[in-house]
C-alpha positions as CSV (number, residue, x, y, z in Angstrom):
1,X,42.2,58.2,9.1
2,X,39.2,58.8,6.9
3,X,35.7,59.9,8.1
4,X,33.5,56.6,7.3
5,X,29.6,56.4,6.3
6,X,29.3,53.9,9.7
7,X,28.5,55.0,13.4
8,X,31.8,56.0,15.2
9,X,33.3,53.7,17.8
10,X,36.7,53.9,20.5
11,X,39.1,52.4,19.4
12,X,42.4,51.1,21.1
13,X,44.6,52.6,18.9
14,X,48.6,52.5,19.3
15,X,52.1,53.4,17.5
16,X,54.7,51.4,17.3
17,X,58.1,51.5,15.5
18,X,56.3,54.3,13.2
19,X,53.6,52.4,12.6
20,X,50.2,52.4,14.0
21,X,48.0,49.4,15.3
22,X,44.1,49.1,15.9
23,X,43.1,46.3,18.7
24,X,40.7,43.9,17.0
25,X,38.3,42.9,19.6
26,X,37.7,39.6,17.9
27,X,40.9,38.5,17.2
28,X,41.6,40.1,20.6
29,X,45.0,41.5,19.1
30,X,46.3,44.7,17.8
31,X,46.6,44.5,13.8
32,X,48.0,46.9,11.5
33,X,45.8,50.1,11.2
34,X,45.2,50.3,7.5
35,X,42.7,51.9,5.6
36,X,40.7,48.6,4.6
37,X,41.1,47.4,8.2
38,X,39.8,50.8,9.3
39,X,36.8,50.0,7.5
40,X,36.7,46.2,9.0
41,X,37.0,47.3,12.6
42,X,34.1,49.9,11.6
43,X,31.9,47.1,10.4
44,X,32.8,44.6,12.7
45,X,31.3,47.2,15.7
46,X,28.4,48.1,13.3
47,X,27.8,44.2,13.1
48,X,28.5,43.5,16.9
49,X,27.2,46.7,18.7
50,X,24.2,48.3,16.4
51,X,23.0,44.7,14.5
52,X,23.6,42.8,18.0
53,X,25.5,39.2,16.5
54,X,27.4,37.6,18.8
55,X,31.2,38.5,18.6
56,X,31.9,34.5,19.8
57,X,30.3,33.8,16.2
58,X,31.9,36.8,14.3
59,X,35.5,35.1,12.2
60,X,37.8,37.9,10.7
61,X,39.9,37.2,7.8
62,X,39.0,33.8,8.1
63,X,40.4,31.3,5.6
64,X,38.5,29.6,3.1
65,X,39.4,26.9,0.0
66,X,38.2,28.0,-3.5
67,X,39.4,25.0,-5.3
68,X,43.0,24.6,-5.2
69,X,43.4,28.2,-3.6
70,X,43.5,29.6,-0.2
71,X,41.7,33.0,0.3
72,X,40.3,35.0,3.1
73,X,36.7,36.6,3.6
74,X,37.4,40.0,5.7
75,X,34.1,38.8,8.0
76,X,31.9,36.3,8.6
77,X,29.2,36.1,11.0
78,X,28.0,32.3,11.9
79,X,24.6,31.6,12.8
80,X,24.3,29.2,16.3
81,X,24.5,26.0,14.0
82,X,27.7,27.1,13.0
83,X,26.4,27.8,9.4
84,X,27.4,31.0,7.7
85,X,24.9,33.6,7.9
86,X,27.0,36.9,6.3
87,X,29.7,37.5,4.7
88,X,31.5,40.4,4.5
89,X,33.6,42.2,1.9
90,X,36.1,45.5,3.1
91,X,38.2,47.8,0.7
92,X,39.4,50.8,1.6
93,X,37.3,53.7,0.9
94,X,39.4,54.6,-2.2
95,X,38.3,52.2,-4.0
96,X,35.5,52.0,-5.9
97,X,33.0,49.1,-5.6
98,X,32.8,47.5,-8.9
99,X,31.3,44.1,-10.6
100,X,34.8,42.2,-9.8
101,X,34.1,43.0,-6.2
102,X,30.3,41.1,-6.2
103,X,32.8,38.5,-8.6
104,X,35.0,38.0,-5.6
105,X,32.0,37.9,-2.7
106,X,30.0,35.4,-5.4
107,X,33.0,33.1,-4.9
108,X,33.8,33.3,-1.8
109,X,29.8,32.4,-0.9
110,X,30.5,29.3,-3.5
111,X,32.3,27.7,-0.8
112,X,30.3,29.1,2.3
113,X,26.1,29.4,1.5
114,X,25.9,32.6,3.6
115,X,22.3,34.0,3.9
116,X,23.7,37.4,3.3
117,X,26.5,39.5,2.1
118,X,27.6,42.6,2.3
119,X,30.0,44.7,0.6
120,X,31.5,48.3,1.5
121,X,34.4,50.5,0.9
122,X,33.2,52.4,4.3
123,X,31.5,55.1,1.9
124,X,28.9,52.7,-0.1
125,X,27.5,49.7,1.5
126,X,25.6,47.1,-0.5
127,X,23.5,44.2,0.9
128,X,22.0,41.2,-0.9
129,X,19.8,38.6,0.8
130,X,21.0,35.2,-1.2
131,X,18.5,32.4,-2.4
132,X,21.3,29.7,-3.2
133,X,18.2,26.9,-4.2
134,X,17.2,29.3,-7.0
135,X,20.7,30.7,-7.5
136,X,19.2,34.4,-6.9
137,X,19.9,37.2,-5.0
138,X,18.3,40.1,-3.9
139,X,19.7,43.6,-2.9
140,X,18.4,45.2,0.4
141,X,18.3,48.3,2.0
142,X,20.0,46.9,5.1
143,X,21.4,43.6,6.8
144,X,18.6,42.3,9.6
145,X,19.3,42.5,13.3
146,X,20.5,39.4,14.6
147,X,17.6,37.0,15.7
148,X,19.1,34.4,16.9
149,X,18.2,34.6,20.7
150,X,14.8,35.8,20.2
151,X,12.4,33.4,21.5
C-alpha cells in the first residue's frame, strides 16, 4: 500500500482468497484492505494514539439518515456526552479533495452537528472548526488533542 502523510502503525494484515484484509481495532474484525480503508485505518490510529481520542468513543462507517437517504460516515469521534465531536471523511490517496468532498461532509454534519471536521486522502488533510450557531467554519492547521479527561 501507498506511503501516507500520517505516522506509520503496525497493522494486522492477512490474505484470504487472493484478497488482503486489515484488522480494524475499533470494529474488532478484519475488513477488506482497499486504498480508502488503508487511509481510514491510519487516520483512526492517528486519532486514537497520537491525538488521544478514546477508541471506545469512536465509530467507523456509522450510518446516518440524510432526509430519506442512508449514508455512512467514515469516522465519528464522540465526546463523553455522546455528542459527535469530530467527523472524518476519508478518500483513497489518488482522489483529489474537491469542493464536492467538502459538500459531502457538510451534508453529514447537518445531521450530526460535530464541532470539528477532517477531510483527508492520506496525503492532504483539511481540518475545520464549526460554529453551528453562526453557520460558519474556520480552517485549522490540525485537530486539537482530546481533552475530555483532563482536570
